[in-house]
C-alpha positions as CSV (number, residue, x, y, z in Angstrom):
1,X,5.0,-185.1,-111.7
2,X,3.3,-181.8,-112.6
3,X,5.3,-178.7,-111.6
4,X,3.2,-175.8,-110.5
5,X,4.5,-172.3,-109.7
6,X,2.9,-172.4,-106.5
7,X,1.1,-176.0,-105.1
8,X,-2.2,-174.8,-103.4
9,X,-3.0,-176.9,-100.3
10,X,-6.0,-179.3,-101.0
11,X,-8.3,-180.4,-98.0
12,X,-9.5,-184.0,-98.5
13,X,-12.5,-184.6,-96.1
14,X,-13.2,-188.4,-95.6
15,X,-16.4,-189.2,-94.3
16,X,-16.9,-192.6,-92.6
17,X,-20.0,-194.4,-91.3
18,X,-19.8,-198.1,-90.9
19,X,-17.4,-198.5,-93.6
20,X,-14.7,-200.6,-91.6
21,X,-14.0,-202.8,-94.4
22,X,-12.9,-200.0,-97.1
23,X,-11.7,-197.1,-94.8
24,X,-8.2,-197.9,-94.5
25,X,-8.1,-198.3,-98.4
26,X,-9.7,-194.9,-98.8
27,X,-7.3,-193.2,-96.4
28,X,-4.4,-195.0,-97.9
29,X,-5.3,-193.5,-100.9
30,X,-5.2,-190.0,-99.9
31,X,-1.5,-191.1,-98.3
32,X,-0.1,-192.4,-101.6
33,X,-0.9,-189.1,-103.4
34,X,1.7,-188.1,-106.1
35,X,0.8,-184.4,-104.8
36,X,2.4,-183.2,-101.8
37,X,0.1,-180.2,-100.4
38,X,-2.6,-182.3,-99.2
39,X,-4.5,-181.7,-95.8
40,X,-6.4,-184.6,-94.5
41,X,-9.5,-184.3,-92.0
42,X,-11.3,-187.6,-91.1
43,X,-15.0,-187.6,-90.0
44,X,-16.9,-190.7,-88.6
45,X,-20.6,-190.1,-88.1
46,X,-21.5,-192.3,-85.5
47,X,-20.3,-195.8,-86.7
48,X,-21.4,-199.0,-84.9
49,X,-18.7,-201.3,-86.7
50,X,-14.9,-201.1,-85.7
51,X,-14.5,-198.1,-88.2
52,X,-13.2,-195.8,-85.4
53,X,-10.7,-198.4,-84.2
54,X,-9.4,-198.8,-87.6
55,X,-9.1,-195.2,-88.1
56,X,-7.2,-194.7,-84.8
57,X,-4.9,-197.6,-85.6
58,X,-4.1,-196.1,-89.1
59,X,-3.5,-192.7,-87.7
60,X,-0.6,-194.4,-85.3
61,X,1.1,-195.4,-88.8
62,X,4.7,-194.1,-89.1
63,X,4.1,-193.6,-92.8
64,X,0.8,-191.5,-91.8
65,X,2.9,-189.5,-89.2
66,X,5.5,-188.8,-91.6
67,X,3.1,-187.6,-94.4
68,X,0.6,-185.6,-92.6
69,X,1.9,-185.0,-89.2
70,X,-1.3,-184.1,-87.5
71,X,-4.7,-185.1,-88.8
72,X,-7.8,-183.6,-87.3
73,X,-10.4,-186.4,-86.4
74,X,-14.0,-185.8,-85.4
75,X,-15.8,-188.8,-84.1
76,X,-19.3,-187.5,-84.1
77,X,-22.6,-189.3,-83.2
78,X,-25.0,-190.2,-86.1
79,X,-25.4,-186.6,-87.6
80,X,-25.6,-187.4,-91.5
81,X,-23.2,-186.5,-93.9
82,X,-24.2,-183.0,-94.3
83,X,-23.3,-181.9,-90.8
84,X,-20.5,-184.3,-90.8
85,X,-19.0,-182.5,-93.9
86,X,-19.8,-178.9,-92.6
87,X,-18.0,-179.8,-89.2
88,X,-14.8,-180.9,-90.7
89,X,-15.1,-178.1,-93.4
90,X,-14.9,-175.4,-90.7
91,X,-11.2,-176.6,-89.9
92,X,-10.4,-176.6,-93.6
93,X,-7.2,-174.5,-94.8
94,X,-7.0,-175.9,-98.3
95,X,-7.7,-173.7,-101.6
96,X,-9.6,-176.9,-102.8
97,X,-11.4,-179.6,-101.2
98,X,-12.4,-183.0,-102.0
99,X,-15.5,-184.9,-100.1
100,X,-14.4,-188.5,-100.0
101,X,-16.5,-191.1,-98.8
102,X,-14.8,-193.9,-96.9
103,X,-15.6,-196.6,-99.3
104,X,-14.2,-194.9,-102.3
105,X,-10.7,-194.7,-103.7
106,X,-8.5,-191.7,-105.2
107,X,-6.0,-192.8,-107.9
108,X,-2.5,-191.8,-107.2
109,X,-2.2,-189.0,-109.4
110,X,-6.0,-187.3,-108.5
111,X,-4.9,-184.5,-107.0
112,X,-2.4,-183.5,-108.8
113,X,-4.1,-183.8,-112.0
114,X,-7.1,-182.1,-110.8
115,X,-5.3,-179.1,-109.3
116,X,-3.4,-178.5,-112.4
117,X,-6.9,-178.4,-114.2
118,X,-8.4,-176.3,-111.8
119,X,-5.7,-173.8,-111.6
120,X,-6.1,-173.3,-115.4
121,X,-9.6,-172.3,-115.0
122,X,-11.4,-168.9,-114.6
123,X,-12.0,-167.7,-111.0
124,X,-15.7,-168.2,-111.3
125,X,-15.2,-172.0,-111.5
126,X,-16.5,-173.5,-108.2
127,X,-16.5,-177.1,-109.0
128,X,-14.5,-179.8,-111.3
129,X,-15.6,-183.3,-111.9
130,X,-14.2,-185.9,-114.3
131,X,-14.8,-190.0,-115.2
132,X,-14.9,-192.7,-112.6
133,X,-14.5,-196.4,-112.4
134,X,-17.1,-198.5,-110.6
135,X,-15.9,-201.7,-109.0
136,X,-17.9,-204.5,-107.0
137,X,-16.8,-205.6,-103.6
138,X,-14.3,-208.1,-105.3
139,X,-13.0,-205.3,-107.3
140,X,-14.1,-206.3,-110.6
141,X,-14.8,-203.7,-112.9
142,X,-18.5,-202.8,-113.5
143,X,-18.4,-199.8,-115.7
144,X,-17.4,-196.1,-115.9
145,X,-19.1,-193.0,-115.4
146,X,-19.2,-191.2,-118.7
147,X,-18.2,-194.0,-121.1
148,X,-20.7,-195.9,-123.0
149,X,-22.6,-198.1,-120.7
150,X,-22.2,-195.8,-117.9
151,X,-24.7,-194.0,-115.9
152,X,-23.6,-190.4,-117.1
153,X,-22.9,-191.5,-120.6
154,X,-22.9,-188.6,-122.9
155,X,-24.2,-185.9,-120.1
156,X,-20.8,-184.1,-119.7
157,X,-21.7,-180.1,-119.3
158,X,-19.5,-177.4,-118.7
159,X,-20.3,-173.7,-117.7
160,X,-23.4,-172.2,-115.5
161,X,-25.3,-175.5,-115.9
162,X,-28.4,-174.9,-113.3
163,X,-30.9,-175.7,-116.0
164,X,-29.2,-178.9,-116.9
165,X,-29.1,-180.1,-113.3
166,X,-32.5,-179.4,-112.8
167,X,-33.2,-181.4,-115.6
168,X,-31.0,-184.4,-115.2
169,X,-28.4,-185.0,-112.6
170,X,-25.4,-185.4,-114.5
171,X,-22.4,-185.1,-112.2
172,X,-20.5,-187.9,-110.5
173,X,-20.2,-186.6,-107.2
174,X,-17.5,-188.9,-106.0
175,X,-15.0,-187.4,-108.7
176,X,-15.7,-183.4,-107.8
177,X,-13.3,-181.0,-106.3
178,X,-14.6,-177.9,-105.0
179,X,-13.3,-174.4,-104.8
180,X,-13.1,-173.8,-100.9
181,X,-14.0,-170.1,-101.4
182,X,-17.2,-171.3,-103.0
183,X,-18.2,-173.7,-100.6
184,X,-17.6,-170.8,-97.9
185,X,-19.9,-168.5,-99.6
186,X,-22.8,-171.2,-100.2
187,X,-22.5,-172.0,-96.3
188,X,-21.6,-175.7,-97.1
189,X,-24.1,-178.4,-97.2
190,X,-27.6,-177.9,-96.1
191,X,-27.8,-180.2,-92.7
192,X,-31.7,-180.0,-92.8
193,X,-31.7,-182.6,-95.7
194,X,-31.4,-186.0,-95.9
195,X,-28.9,-186.0,-98.9
196,X,-26.4,-183.1,-100.0
197,X,-25.6,-183.1,-104.0
198,X,-28.7,-182.0,-105.8
199,X,-29.1,-178.9,-103.5
200,X,-25.6,-177.9,-103.4
201,X,-25.3,-178.0,-106.9
202,X,-28.5,-176.1,-107.7
203,X,-27.0,-173.3,-105.3
204,X,-23.8,-173.1,-106.8
205,X,-24.5,-173.5,-110.6
206,X,-26.7,-170.3,-110.4
207,X,-23.2,-168.2,-109.8
208,X,-20.4,-170.9,-110.3
209,X,-19.4,-172.5,-113.4
210,X,-18.5,-176.1,-113.6
211,X,-15.9,-177.9,-116.0
212,X,-15.6,-181.5,-116.8
213,X,-12.1,-183.1,-116.8
214,X,-12.0,-185.9,-119.5
215,X,-9.9,-188.1,-117.3
216,X,-10.5,-191.1,-115.1
217,X,-8.9,-190.4,-111.3
218,X,-11.6,-192.2,-109.1
219,X,-12.6,-195.9,-107.9
220,X,-16.1,-196.1,-106.6
221,X,-17.2,-199.3,-104.9
222,X,-20.7,-200.3,-105.3
223,X,-21.9,-201.8,-102.2
224,X,-25.3,-201.8,-100.2
225,X,-24.1,-199.9,-97.2
226,X,-22.7,-196.9,-99.5
227,X,-24.1,-193.3,-98.8
228,X,-26.1,-193.4,-102.1
229,X,-27.5,-196.7,-101.7
230,X,-28.6,-195.9,-98.4
231,X,-30.4,-192.5,-99.1
232,X,-32.3,-194.7,-101.9
233,X,-33.5,-197.1,-99.4
234,X,-34.9,-194.2,-97.3
235,X,-37.2,-193.2,-99.9
236,X,-39.5,-191.1,-97.8
237,X,-36.7,-188.9,-96.3
238,X,-35.1,-188.4,-99.9
239,X,-38.4,-187.5,-101.5
240,X,-39.0,-185.2,-98.4
241,X,-35.7,-183.5,-98.9
242,X,-36.3,-183.1,-102.6
243,X,-39.5,-181.6,-102.2
244,X,-37.9,-179.0,-99.8
245,X,-35.0,-178.4,-102.4
246,X,-37.4,-178.1,-105.3
247,X,-39.7,-175.5,-103.1
248,X,-36.6,-173.4,-102.3
249,X,-35.7,-173.2,-105.7
250,X,-39.0,-172.3,-107.0
251,X,-39.1,-169.2,-104.8
252,X,-35.6,-168.2,-106.5
253,X,-36.8,-169.0,-110.2
254,X,-36.0,-166.2,-112.4
255,X,-38.2,-167.0,-115.3
256,X,-41.3,-169.1,-116.6
257,X,-38.7,-171.1,-118.3
258,X,-37.0,-171.9,-114.7
259,X,-40.3,-172.7,-113.4
260,X,-41.2,-175.0,-116.1
261,X,-38.0,-176.9,-115.5
262,X,-38.7,-177.1,-111.3
263,X,-42.3,-178.3,-112.1
264,X,-41.1,-181.3,-114.3
265,X,-38.3,-182.0,-112.0
266,X,-41.2,-182.1,-109.3
267,X,-43.4,-184.4,-111.8
268,X,-40.6,-186.6,-112.0
269,X,-39.9,-186.8,-108.5
270,X,-43.4,-187.7,-107.4
271,X,-43.3,-190.4,-110.4
272,X,-40.2,-191.9,-109.0
273,X,-41.3,-192.0,-105.5
274,X,-44.4,-193.9,-106.3
275,X,-42.6,-196.1,-108.7
276,X,-39.8,-197.1,-106.3
277,X,-40.6,-195.7,-102.9
278,X,-43.0,-196.4,-100.1
């Protein structure tokens, strides 16, 4: 186990919406971390399956109680991922925070190795991210995020990366760890939006650095009911949120170059909506 002079507390916010099949595995992956200083917060955003019952049963486990003592749980209505995360984050005490979907898994050393990496970064680093393995519902490996054939192959970027993010989405969201101070200063996710990551990354990358850790510490289950796939099916809501984000970014553009990047992203988004949406 990696020894740190002072082990900072890490908050894991697990958000569940109709993910009864996978939520116990996601929670167990937090339970089984090699890093000891972990705070777990659970959010259910109006599940209509038996997710809430499974979460309650998991909380009654002796192993869970011994590991975490108290686990705050927020059984909310259909408030969406953004508001769900913000509700839990308001109670977070960790120096760092992980946004964990209830159908994904943290490999056992993820928090330990990410903390070690984050602690060696400059204080203006607000986000770190890494590689991840995508599997199907039978646990068969499909591909990895940043290796050849993966959806982010060759896109690893470090530093102040606003321009890169505007040109091409390059961060695997499930692999990220945030600096809590940064999340507080940004006011968390924008609850008015249908999805969170593009807006959140645009805002943070202007003033905070991101750093890539070349190690695979996450397993992502590719399922039709995942948050990302649900978003893609609701193309009109997704498109409207994207236009809102681009409009806000255009108002903050600092140069003609930035305005040009925003315009290109707007054109790309319109074309994608026409091609895939409606």
